[in-house]
C-alpha positions as CSV (number, residue, x, y, z in Angstrom):
1,X,-33.8,-19.1,55.3
2,X,-34.3,-16.8,52.1
3,X,-31.9,-14.7,50.3
4,X,-32.7,-11.5,48.7
5,X,-30.8,-9.3,46.5
6,X,-31.3,-5.7,48.2
7,X,-30.7,-2.4,46.6
8,X,-30.3,1.1,48.3
9,X,-32.2,4.0,46.9
10,X,-29.5,6.7,47.4
11,X,-26.3,5.0,46.0
12,X,-28.0,2.4,44.2
13,X,-25.6,-0.2,45.9
14,X,-26.6,-3.7,45.4
15,X,-26.0,-6.5,48.1
16,X,-27.4,-9.9,49.4
17,X,-29.5,-10.1,52.7
18,X,-30.5,-13.1,54.6
19,X,-33.9,-13.5,56.3
20,X,-35.7,-16.2,58.2
21,X,-38.8,-15.6,56.0
22,X,-40.3,-12.9,53.7
23,X,-42.3,-11.6,56.6
24,X,-38.9,-11.2,58.5
25,X,-37.6,-9.0,55.8
26,X,-40.9,-7.0,56.0
27,X,-40.8,-6.8,59.8
28,X,-37.1,-5.5,59.7
29,X,-37.8,-3.0,56.9
30,X,-40.8,-1.5,58.8
31,X,-38.9,-1.2,61.9
32,X,-35.9,0.5,60.3
33,X,-33.5,-2.2,60.9
34,X,-32.1,-2.4,57.4
35,X,-29.4,-0.2,56.1
36,X,-27.1,-0.3,53.0
37,X,-23.6,-1.6,54.3
38,X,-21.9,0.6,51.7
39,X,-23.3,4.1,52.3
40,X,-25.8,3.6,55.3
41,X,-29.0,4.5,53.5
42,X,-31.9,3.1,55.3
43,X,-34.3,3.1,52.4
44,X,-33.4,-0.3,51.2
45,X,-35.6,-2.5,49.0
46,X,-35.6,-5.7,47.1
47,X,-33.8,-5.8,43.8
48,X,-35.3,-7.7,40.8
49,X,-33.9,-10.9,40.9
50,X,-34.5,-14.5,39.0
51,X,-35.8,-17.2,40.8
52,X,-33.2,-20.0,41.5
53,X,-35.1,-23.3,41.3
54,X,-33.0,-26.4,40.6
55,X,-34.3,-29.4,38.6
56,X,-35.8,-32.3,40.6
57,X,-33.6,-35.1,41.0
58,X,-35.8,-37.7,39.4
59,X,-36.2,-35.5,36.2
60,X,-34.5,-36.3,32.9
61,X,-33.1,-33.7,30.6
62,X,-35.5,-32.2,28.1
63,X,-35.4,-34.0,24.6
64,X,-36.0,-31.4,21.8
65,X,-35.9,-31.5,18.0
66,X,-33.3,-29.5,16.0
67,X,-34.1,-27.6,12.8
68,X,-33.1,-30.8,10.9
69,X,-35.3,-33.0,13.0
70,X,-32.6,-34.8,15.1
71,X,-33.2,-35.2,18.5
72,X,-31.0,-33.2,21.2
73,X,-30.7,-33.2,25.0
74,X,-31.3,-29.8,26.5
75,X,-28.9,-29.4,29.4
76,X,-30.1,-27.9,32.6
77,X,-29.0,-24.4,33.0
78,X,-27.3,-24.3,29.5
79,X,-27.7,-21.3,27.7
80,X,-28.9,-21.8,23.9
81,X,-25.8,-21.8,21.6
82,X,-26.0,-19.3,19.0
83,X,-27.6,-20.4,15.7
84,X,-24.3,-19.7,13.7
85,X,-22.3,-21.7,16.1
86,X,-24.5,-24.9,16.1
87,X,-24.2,-24.7,12.2
88,X,-20.6,-24.2,12.1
89,X,-19.9,-27.3,14.6
90,X,-22.5,-29.4,12.1
91,X,-20.4,-28.4,9.3
92,X,-17.1,-29.4,11.0
93,X,-18.8,-32.7,12.1
94,X,-19.6,-33.4,8.5
95,X,-16.3,-32.7,7.2
96,X,-14.5,-34.7,9.9
97,X,-16.9,-37.6,9.0
98,X,-16.0,-37.5,5.6
99,X,-12.4,-37.2,6.2
100,X,-12.5,-40.4,8.4
101,X,-14.4,-42.3,5.7
102,X,-11.1,-42.1,3.7
103,X,-8.8,-42.9,6.6
104,X,-7.9,-46.3,8.3
105,X,-8.8,-46.8,12.1
106,X,-5.7,-48.1,13.8
107,X,-6.6,-47.8,17.3
108,X,-4.3,-47.6,20.0
109,X,-1.4,-48.7,17.4
110,X,-1.6,-45.0,16.1
111,X,1.7,-44.1,17.1
112,X,3.4,-47.3,15.9
113,X,1.7,-47.2,12.8
114,X,2.5,-43.6,12.1
115,X,6.4,-44.4,12.5
116,X,5.9,-47.3,9.9
117,X,4.3,-45.0,7.5
118,X,6.8,-42.4,7.9
119,X,10.0,-44.6,7.8
120,X,8.4,-46.4,4.9
121,X,7.8,-49.7,6.4
122,X,4.0,-49.4,6.0
123,X,2.0,-48.3,3.2
124,X,1.5,-44.6,2.8
125,X,-2.0,-43.9,3.8
126,X,-4.3,-41.7,6.1
127,X,-4.7,-43.2,9.6
128,X,-6.6,-42.2,12.7
129,X,-6.7,-43.7,16.1
130,X,-5.6,-42.9,19.7
131,X,-2.4,-41.8,21.1
132,X,-1.2,-40.4,24.5
133,X,0.1,-36.7,24.5
134,X,3.5,-38.1,25.1
135,X,3.3,-40.4,22.1
136,X,1.9,-37.3,20.0
137,X,5.1,-35.1,21.4
138,X,7.5,-38.1,20.2
139,X,6.0,-38.2,17.0
140,X,6.2,-34.4,16.5
141,X,10.0,-34.5,17.8
142,X,10.7,-37.2,15.0
143,X,9.2,-34.9,12.2
144,X,6.0,-36.9,11.8
145,X,2.8,-34.7,11.5
146,X,-0.1,-35.5,13.7
147,X,-3.0,-33.5,14.6
148,X,-6.1,-34.1,17.1
149,X,-9.6,-34.5,15.5
150,X,-11.5,-31.3,16.1
151,X,-14.5,-33.1,17.7
152,X,-14.7,-36.1,19.8
153,X,-14.9,-39.3,17.9
154,X,-16.3,-42.7,18.9
155,X,-14.2,-45.6,18.0
156,X,-15.8,-48.4,15.6
157,X,-15.5,-51.1,18.4
158,X,-17.5,-48.8,20.7
159,X,-20.4,-47.9,18.5
160,X,-23.6,-50.0,18.8
């Protein structure tokens, strides 16, 4: 089976048609068997359409070099991100990395350590770690300021 985007001449209506083959479309058109389902116009032709060819299952995503020479994976069917957005995300990543250099990783003890700092049971410092949404809500309800990191973070123990 083959699907074509079709368009009528009179009303410029666009619709889809399924045919057994390309020659089946040609045969039905020559015999006057095609008509626009909206206005009934018998002059129907193929509309311009992009090919829908999927990536083979054994292919790996393309690796390309960014402007700064770093490798990046090009995701299939993913539109290019505008350069301004890529630049902005890069700046946010740099700021986040710089901020985390001055912060102590406390892992899944984040909620307990944030409470200890807030109530004076632990030295005052900047920390980062992991917490559940419920933990974050409870901290907020207690008046303890917390915020998620803007970009994903790889914990130190997960790095190679």
